[in-house]
Residue frames as a rotation matrix with the C-alpha (Angstrom) as fourth column:
MET 1
-0.825 0.362 0.433 11.65
0.563 0.468 0.681 -41.65
0.044 0.806 -0.590 -99.97
VAL 2
0.138 0.927 -0.349 8.74
0.888 -0.272 -0.370 -39.61
-0.438 -0.259 -0.861 -98.57
ALA 3
0.000 -0.210 -0.978 10.41
-0.070 -0.975 0.210 -36.39
-0.998 0.068 -0.015 -99.65
ARG 4
-0.930 -0.366 -0.019 10.91
-0.064 0.110 0.992 -37.80
-0.361 0.924 -0.126 -103.16
VAL 5
-0.447 0.848 0.285 7.21
0.894 0.407 0.190 -38.67
0.045 0.340 -0.940 -103.39
LEU 6
0.266 0.580 -0.770 6.13
0.640 -0.704 -0.310 -35.24
-0.721 -0.410 -0.558 -102.09
THR 7
-0.072 -0.379 -0.923 8.27
-0.382 -0.844 0.376 -33.41
-0.921 0.380 -0.085 -104.66
ASP 8
0.878 0.403 0.259 7.65
0.018 0.512 -0.859 -35.94
-0.479 0.759 0.442 -107.44
ALA 9
0.109 -0.947 -0.303 11.40
-0.727 -0.284 0.626 -36.27
-0.678 0.152 -0.719 -108.00
ARG 10
0.895 0.151 -0.420 12.41
-0.433 0.517 -0.738 -37.96
0.106 0.842 0.528 -111.24
PRO 11
0.693 -0.717 0.080 15.39
0.680 0.686 0.258 -40.28
-0.240 -0.124 0.963 -111.78
GLY 12
-0.113 -0.846 0.522 18.60
0.860 -0.346 -0.374 -38.26
0.497 0.406 0.767 -111.66
GLN 13
0.195 0.209 0.958 17.15
-0.200 -0.948 0.247 -35.57
0.960 -0.240 -0.143 -109.37
ARG 14
-0.570 -0.465 -0.677 18.31
0.610 0.313 -0.728 -35.01
0.551 -0.828 0.105 -105.82
ILE 15
0.606 0.795 -0.024 16.24
0.546 -0.393 0.740 -33.72
0.579 -0.461 -0.672 -102.88
LEU 16
-0.612 -0.736 0.288 17.58
0.274 -0.539 -0.797 -30.75
0.742 -0.409 0.531 -100.94
PHE 17
0.384 0.633 -0.672 16.41
0.903 -0.105 0.417 -29.89
0.193 -0.767 -0.612 -97.44
LEU 18
0.311 -0.258 0.915 16.75
0.291 -0.890 -0.350 -26.13
0.905 0.375 -0.202 -97.41
ASN 19
0.584 -0.101 0.805 17.00
-0.694 -0.576 0.432 -25.71
0.421 -0.811 -0.406 -93.63
GLY 20
-0.426 -0.884 -0.190 19.09
-0.698 0.455 -0.553 -28.88
0.576 -0.103 -0.811 -93.21
ASP 21
-0.476 0.337 0.812 16.47
-0.661 0.471 -0.584 -30.75
-0.579 -0.815 -0.001 -91.15
HIS 22
-0.904 0.050 -0.425 15.59
-0.295 0.647 0.703 -34.05
0.310 0.761 -0.570 -92.85
ARG 23
-0.692 0.697 -0.188 12.49
0.677 0.536 -0.505 -34.46
-0.252 -0.476 -0.843 -90.66
ASP 24
-0.284 0.563 -0.776 10.96
-0.156 -0.826 -0.542 -31.18
-0.946 -0.033 0.322 -91.90
LEU 25
-0.644 0.061 0.762 8.87
0.653 0.561 0.508 -32.38
-0.397 0.825 -0.402 -94.87
ARG 26
0.348 0.734 -0.583 7.05
0.197 -0.665 -0.720 -29.12
-0.917 0.136 -0.376 -95.64
LYS 27
0.589 -0.088 0.803 7.11
0.806 0.134 -0.576 -28.29
-0.056 0.987 0.150 -99.34
SER 28
0.943 -0.248 0.223 8.66
-0.213 -0.962 -0.172 -24.92
0.257 0.115 -0.960 -98.52
ASN 29
0.428 -0.821 0.378 11.68
-0.616 0.041 0.787 -26.79
-0.661 -0.570 -0.488 -97.10
LEU 30
0.245 -0.299 0.922 12.13
0.435 0.884 0.172 -29.20
-0.866 0.359 0.347 -100.03
GLY 31
0.350 -0.190 -0.917 14.08
-0.750 -0.644 -0.153 -28.40
-0.562 0.741 -0.368 -103.15
LEU 32
0.849 -0.064 0.525 15.25
0.321 0.851 -0.415 -30.32
-0.421 0.520 0.743 -106.22
GLN 33
0.020 -0.886 -0.463 18.69
-0.599 -0.381 0.704 -30.48
-0.801 0.263 -0.538 -107.72
GLU 34
0.641 0.361 -0.677 19.05
-0.764 0.215 -0.609 -31.65
-0.074 0.907 0.414 -111.32
TYR 35
-0.021 -0.675 -0.738 22.00
-0.496 0.648 -0.578 -33.92
0.868 0.354 -0.349 -110.78
GLY 36
0.173 0.106 0.979 21.79
-0.952 0.274 0.139 -36.82
-0.253 -0.956 0.148 -108.39
MET 37
-0.800 -0.598 -0.045 22.35
-0.597 0.788 0.149 -40.51
-0.054 0.146 -0.988 -108.03
SER 38
-0.211 0.786 0.581 18.75
-0.350 0.495 -0.795 -41.77
-0.913 -0.372 0.171 -107.88
VAL 39
-0.974 -0.111 -0.198 17.64
-0.225 0.356 0.907 -44.16
-0.031 0.928 -0.371 -110.58
ASN 40
-0.581 0.813 -0.043 14.00
0.814 0.581 -0.013 -44.55
0.014 -0.042 -0.999 -109.48
HIS 41
-0.611 0.587 0.530 10.87
-0.393 -0.807 0.440 -42.49
0.687 0.061 0.724 -109.81
ASP 42
-0.999 0.040 -0.030 9.49
0.047 0.528 -0.848 -43.37
-0.018 -0.848 -0.529 -106.38
ARG 43
-0.359 0.930 -0.076 5.95
-0.690 -0.320 -0.650 -42.11
-0.629 -0.180 0.756 -106.98
ALA 44
0.048 0.336 -0.941 5.65
-0.912 0.398 0.095 -44.41
0.407 0.853 0.326 -110.01
LEU 45
-0.772 -0.377 -0.511 6.85
-0.152 0.891 -0.427 -47.33
0.617 -0.252 -0.746 -107.87
LEU 46
-0.841 0.514 0.170 4.09
-0.189 0.016 -0.982 -46.64
-0.508 -0.857 0.084 -105.35
ILE 47
-0.010 0.862 -0.506 1.46
-0.938 -0.184 -0.293 -46.50
-0.346 0.472 0.811 -108.08
GLU 48
-0.191 -0.135 -0.972 2.69
-0.648 0.761 0.022 -49.81
0.737 0.634 -0.233 -109.52
ALA 49
-0.971 -0.191 -0.141 2.64
-0.016 0.645 -0.764 -51.42
0.237 -0.740 -0.630 -106.05
ALA 50
-0.523 0.849 0.080 -0.94
-0.506 -0.233 -0.830 -50.22
-0.686 -0.475 0.551 -105.44
ALA 51
0.114 0.549 -0.828 -2.04
-0.987 0.154 -0.033 -51.60
0.109 0.821 0.560 -108.82
GLU 52
-0.536 -0.388 -0.750 -0.41
-0.338 0.912 -0.231 -54.96
0.774 0.130 -0.620 -108.04
PHE 53
-0.960 0.229 0.164 -2.14
-0.106 0.248 -0.963 -55.07
-0.261 -0.941 -0.213 -104.64
GLU 54
-0.148 0.964 -0.219 -5.54
-0.798 -0.247 -0.549 -54.38
-0.584 0.093 0.807 -106.25
ARG 55
-0.044 0.069 -0.997 -4.91
-0.839 0.539 0.074 -57.07
0.542 0.840 0.034 -108.87
ARG 56
-0.836 -0.328 -0.440 -4.08
-0.058 0.850 -0.524 -59.65
0.546 -0.413 -0.729 -106.19
LYS 57
-0.777 0.604 0.179 -7.10
-0.326 -0.142 -0.935 -58.57
-0.539 -0.784 0.307 -104.14
VAL 58
0.049 0.815 -0.578 -9.47
-0.986 -0.054 -0.160 -59.04
-0.161 0.577 0.801 -107.09
LEU 59
-0.252 -0.215 -0.943 -8.04
-0.518 0.853 -0.056 -62.51
0.817 0.475 -0.327 -107.79
ALA 60
-0.981 -0.134 -0.138 -8.36
0.047 0.529 -0.847 -63.51
0.187 -0.838 -0.513 -104.11
LEU 61
-0.478 0.878 0.033 -11.95
-0.642 -0.323 -0.695 -62.20
-0.599 -0.353 0.718 -103.97
ALA 62
0.078 0.491 -0.868 -12.79
-0.943 0.319 0.096 -64.27
0.324 0.811 0.487 -107.03
LYS 63
-0.481 -0.332 -0.812 -11.36
-0.123 0.942 -0.313 -67.39
0.868 -0.050 -0.494 -105.38
GLY 64
0.663 0.745 0.072 -13.00
-0.115 0.006 0.993 -66.56
0.740 -0.667 0.090 -102.07
THR 65
0.341 -0.630 -0.697 -9.70
0.870 0.493 -0.020 -66.54
0.356 -0.600 0.716 -100.20
TYR 66
-0.199 -0.429 0.881 -9.35
0.133 -0.903 -0.409 -62.82
0.971 0.036 0.236 -99.53
LYS 67
0.518 0.265 -0.813 -8.75
0.839 0.026 0.543 -61.99
0.165 -0.964 -0.209 -95.89
PRO 68
0.619 -0.305 0.724 -7.92
-0.123 -0.948 -0.294 -58.39
0.776 0.093 -0.624 -95.03
ARG 69
-0.065 -0.776 -0.627 -4.84
0.681 0.425 -0.596 -58.12
0.729 -0.466 0.501 -92.86
PHE 70
-0.621 -0.113 0.776 -6.01
-0.364 -0.835 -0.412 -55.20
0.695 -0.538 0.478 -90.78
ARG 71
-0.903 0.279 -0.326 -7.65
0.427 0.512 -0.745 -55.75
-0.041 -0.813 -0.581 -87.43
LYS 72
-0.191 0.919 0.344 -11.38
0.309 -0.277 0.910 -55.40
0.932 0.280 -0.231 -87.26
ARG 73
-0.676 0.019 0.737 -12.79
-0.602 -0.590 -0.538 -53.36
0.425 -0.807 0.410 -84.42
VAL 74
-0.613 0.471 -0.634 -14.47
0.611 0.792 -0.002 -55.46
0.501 -0.389 -0.773 -81.79
PRO 75
0.081 0.695 0.715 -17.63
-0.129 -0.704 0.699 -53.85
0.988 -0.149 0.033 -80.43
ILE 76
-0.918 -0.342 0.202 -17.53
-0.203 -0.032 -0.979 -53.00
0.342 -0.939 -0.040 -76.75
ILE 77
-0.287 0.855 -0.433 -20.37
0.555 0.517 0.652 -54.81
0.781 -0.054 -0.623 -75.00
ASN 78
0.647 0.459 -0.609 -20.29
0.759 -0.310 0.572 -53.04
0.074 -0.832 -0.549 -71.64
PRO 79
0.027 -0.678 0.734 -18.66
0.362 -0.678 -0.639 -49.64
0.932 0.283 0.228 -72.09
VAL 80
-0.372 -0.255 -0.893 -17.30
0.928 -0.095 -0.360 -48.12
0.007 -0.962 0.272 -68.93
GLN 81
0.601 0.632 0.489 -19.35
0.567 -0.768 0.296 -45.13
0.563 0.099 -0.821 -67.86
PRO 82
-0.441 -0.785 0.436 -17.39
0.200 -0.559 -0.805 -42.16
0.875 -0.267 0.403 -66.61
VAL 83
-0.174 0.311 -0.934 -17.79
0.982 0.126 -0.141 -41.48
0.074 -0.942 -0.327 -62.90
LYS 84
0.209 0.310 0.927 -19.59
0.252 -0.933 0.256 -38.24
0.945 0.180 -0.273 -62.18
LYS 85
-0.705 -0.504 -0.498 -18.15
0.628 -0.120 -0.769 -36.36
0.328 -0.855 0.401 -59.27
LYS 86
0.455 0.860 -0.232 -20.49
0.865 -0.363 0.348 -34.63
0.214 -0.359 -0.908 -56.91
ARG 87
-0.182 -0.454 0.873 -19.95
0.183 -0.887 -0.423 -30.94
0.966 0.083 0.244 -56.54
VAL 88
0.003 0.103 -0.995 -19.35
0.998 0.069 0.010 -29.99
0.069 -0.992 -0.103 -52.97
ILE 89
0.226 0.127 0.966 -20.53
0.197 -0.977 0.083 -26.49
0.954 0.171 -0.246 -52.21
ARG 90
-0.319 -0.430 -0.844 -18.68
0.921 0.068 -0.383 -25.15
0.222 -0.900 0.375 -49.26
GLU 91
0.749 0.586 0.309 -20.26
0.455 -0.794 0.404 -22.35
0.482 -0.162 -0.861 -47.34
PRO 92
-0.064 -0.819 0.570 -17.99
-0.111 -0.562 -0.820 -19.64
0.992 -0.116 -0.055 -46.05
LEU 93
-0.299 -0.143 -0.943 -16.90
0.853 0.403 -0.332 -20.07
0.428 -0.904 0.001 -42.48
PRO 94
0.786 0.593 0.174 -18.53
0.442 -0.737 0.512 -17.61
0.432 -0.325 -0.841 -40.06
LEU 95
-0.259 -0.873 0.412 -16.22
0.250 -0.473 -0.845 -14.87
0.933 -0.116 0.341 -38.96
GLU 96
0.470 0.375 -0.799 -16.10
0.855 0.031 0.517 -14.41
0.218 -0.927 -0.306 -35.24
ILE 97
0.337 -0.317 0.886 -15.53
-0.063 -0.947 -0.315 -10.92
0.939 0.051 -0.339 -34.02
VAL 98
-0.002 -0.440 -0.898 -13.15
0.932 0.324 -0.160 -10.90
0.361 -0.838 0.410 -31.12
ALA 99
0.650 0.327 0.687 -13.88
0.123 -0.936 0.329 -7.97
0.750 -0.129 -0.648 -28.82
């Protein structure tokens, strides 16, 4: 469905993956074929779903019953401070000359 939305495929059009990899969703890899079995225009379905969501949200806001379903970020009260390591400067060992 993502490929159909990216290419704006209409009903009756088929998506072709030019390199054969269905996970490669670059536009350069997507092609359209005029005959296919699809009966939906998937981008239009997404737009209709977004409009329905906004309509329900406005009605719930008017009633005062709207509760977003995403998680709100909880502020961190005592953030953990990163530990600073002390740099150890090692002096070169003295070379002893064996005579």
